[in-house]
C-alpha positions in Angstrom: 0.0 0.0 0.0 3.0 2.3 0.6 3.8 2.2 -3.1 0.2 3.0 -4.0 0.2 5.9 -1.6 3.4 7.2 -3.2 1.8 6.9 -6.6 -1.2 8.8 -5.2 1.0 11.6 -3.9 2.8 11.8 -7.3 -0.6 12.1 -9.1 -1.8 14.7 -6.6 1.5 16.7 -7.0 1.1 16.7 -10.8 -2.6 17.7 -10.8 -1.9 20.4 -8.2 0.8 22.0 -10.2 -1.0 21.6 -13.5 -4.1 23.2 -11.9 -2.1 26.1 -10.5 -0.4 26.6 -13.9 -3.7 26.6 -15.7 -4.9 29.4 -13.4 -2.9 31.7 -15.6 -5.1 30.7 -18.6 -7.9 32.5 -16.8 -6.0 35.7 -16.6 -4.9 35.4 -20.3 -8.4 34.6 -21.3 -9.7 37.8 -19.5 -7.0 39.9 -21.2 -7.7 38.4 -24.6 -11.4 39.0 -24.1 -10.9 42.6 -23.0 -8.5 43.3 -25.9 -10.8 41.6 -28.4 -13.8 43.7 -27.1 -11.8 46.9 -27.1 -10.5 46.4 -30.6 -14.0 45.4 -31.9 -15.9 48.3 -30.4 -13.4 51.1 -30.1 -11.3 50.4 -33.2 -13.9 48.6 -35.3 -11.3 45.7 -35.8 -12.5 42.1 -35.3 -10.6 38.9 -35.4 -11.9 35.4 -35.3 -8.6 34.1 -34.2 -8.7 36.1 -31.0 -12.3 34.9 -30.3 -11.3 31.3 -30.9 -8.3 31.7 -28.7 -10.7 32.7 -25.9 -12.7 29.5 -26.5 -9.5 27.4 -26.5 -8.4 28.9 -23.2 -11.8 28.3 -21.7 -11.7 24.7 -22.9 -8.2 24.4 -21.4 -9.2 25.7 -18.0 -12.3 23.4 -17.9 -10.6 20.2 -19.1 -7.1 20.5 -17.6 -8.5 21.5 -14.2 -10.9 18.6 -13.9 -8.3 16.5 -12.0 -7.4 19.5 -9.9 -11.1 20.0 -9.0 -11.4 16.3 -8.0 -8.2 16.5 -6.0 -9.7 19.4 -3.9 -13.1 17.7 -3.6 -14.7 20.6 -5.3 -16.7 18.7 -7.9 -20.5 18.6 -8.0 -22.1 16.1 -5.7 -25.6 15.2 -4.9 -25.4 14.8 -1.1 -29.1 14.6 -0.2 -28.9 11.0 1.0 -25.1 10.5 1.4 -24.8 13.5 3.8 -26.9 11.6 6.3 -24.6 8.6 6.2 -21.5 7.9 8.2 -18.1 8.9 6.8 -17.3 5.3 6.1 -20.5 4.8 4.1 -19.8 7.9 2.2 -16.3 6.6 1.4 -17.8 3.4 0.1 -20.1 5.4 -2.1 -17.1 7.3 -3.4 -15.3 4.1 -4.2 -18.3 2.7 -5.9 -18.8 5.8 -8.0 -15.2 6.0 -8.9 -14.9 2.4 -10.0 -18.2 2.1 -11.8 -18.8 5.6 -13.1 -15.9 8.0 -13.1 -13.1 5.7 -14.3 -15.0 3.9 -17.0 -16.4 7.2 -18.4 -13.1 9.1 -18.2 -11.2 6.2 -19.9 -13.8 5.9 -22.6 -13.8 9.7 -23.3 -10.0 9.7 -23.4 -9.9 6.7 -25.7 -12.7 7.9 -28.0 -11.4 11.5 -28.3 -7.9 10.4 -29.3 -8.8 9.6 -32.9 -10.5 13.0 -33.2 -7.2 14.7 -32.2 -5.2 12.4 -34.5 -7.4 13.3 -37.4 -7.1 17.0 -36.7 -3.3 16.6 -36.4 -2.7 14.6 -39.6 -5.2 16.6 -41.7 -4.0 20.0 -40.4 -7.6 20.9 -39.6 -8.2 24.6 -39.4 -11.3 26.5 -38.2 -13.9 27.2 -40.8 -14.0 30.8 -39.8 -12.0 33.3 -41.8 -8.7 33.9 -40.0 -9.5 31.0 -37.6 -6.9 28.9 -35.7 -5.6 25.4 -36.2 -7.8 22.8 -34.4 -5.4 20.1 -33.2 -4.4 21.9 -30.0 -8.0 22.2 -28.7 -8.7 18.7 -29.9 -5.8 17.5 -27.8 -7.2 19.1 -24.7 -10.0 16.5 -24.5 -7.9 13.4 -24.1 -5.4 15.2 -22.0 -8.1 16.5 -19.6 -9.7 13.1 -19.3 -6.2 11.5 -18.8 -5.6 13.9 -15.8 -9.1 13.1 -14.5 -8.5 9.4 -14.8 -5.2 9.7 -12.9 -6.8 11.7 -10.2 -9.6 9.1 -10.0 -7.0 6.4 -9.4 -5.4 8.6 -6.7 -8.7 9.2 -5.0 -9.5 5.5 -5.1 -6.2 4.7 -3.4 -6.7 7.3 -0.7 -10.2 6.1 0.0 -9.1 2.5 0.4 -6.1 3.6 2.6 -8.5 5.6 4.7 -10.8 2.6 5.2 -7.8 0.5 6.2 -6.8 3.1 8.8 -3.6 4.1 7.1 -4.3 7.8 6.5 -6.7 10.4 7.8 -9.9 11.1 5.9 -8.8 12.4 2.6 -11.9 14.6 2.2 -11.4 16.4 5.5 -9.6 19.7 5.3 -6.4 19.4 7.4 -4.9 22.6 8.9 -1.4 21.1 8.5 -0.9 19.1 5.2 2.3 17.7 6.7 0.2 15.7 9.1 -1.0 13.4 6.4 2.5 12.8 5.3 3.6 12.1 8.8 0.8 9.6 9.3 1.7 7.9 6.0 5.4 7.7 6.9 4.6 6.2 10.3 2.4 3.4 8.8 -0.7 1.9 10.3 -2.0 3.2 13.6 -1.2 1.0 16.5 
């Protein structure tokens, strides 16, 4: 289990840093949007490329931060019934949902979107709009985003199982000191 927890920490580290890096896409997206609106209305200059760049950045933020969102337990949940259950029962629901819903759908989306990217790459697909951008970068975001989500799903599954076995504190609980979790992992099972 120690190797799996090490893998989980590696996945968490990657998604944390990718998520923080993608934060900058939000700023770039706002600046591009402001510049595009200013040039369109103040200077009467319009560009489809700038508009498409906004869409690409939005897609990048949404897709590349999906694993980051799952890591921070900020994804949408329907807790009407689960909120009334014990933490262990909620953890079992998370495990069931991850194994039977999240991972199969994420893997399928990654697998089925790869040929779309490859087709755009090999054909040199370009937007149909005048002055539009090439399409393969945005097409690559779909399998890349679902790959990161799949990895984070595996990490969350490992952490939930380790929690049920008493090896780590509740991974959903917000800890004031993140080093506490690492200390508990290094010490091994509770005595």
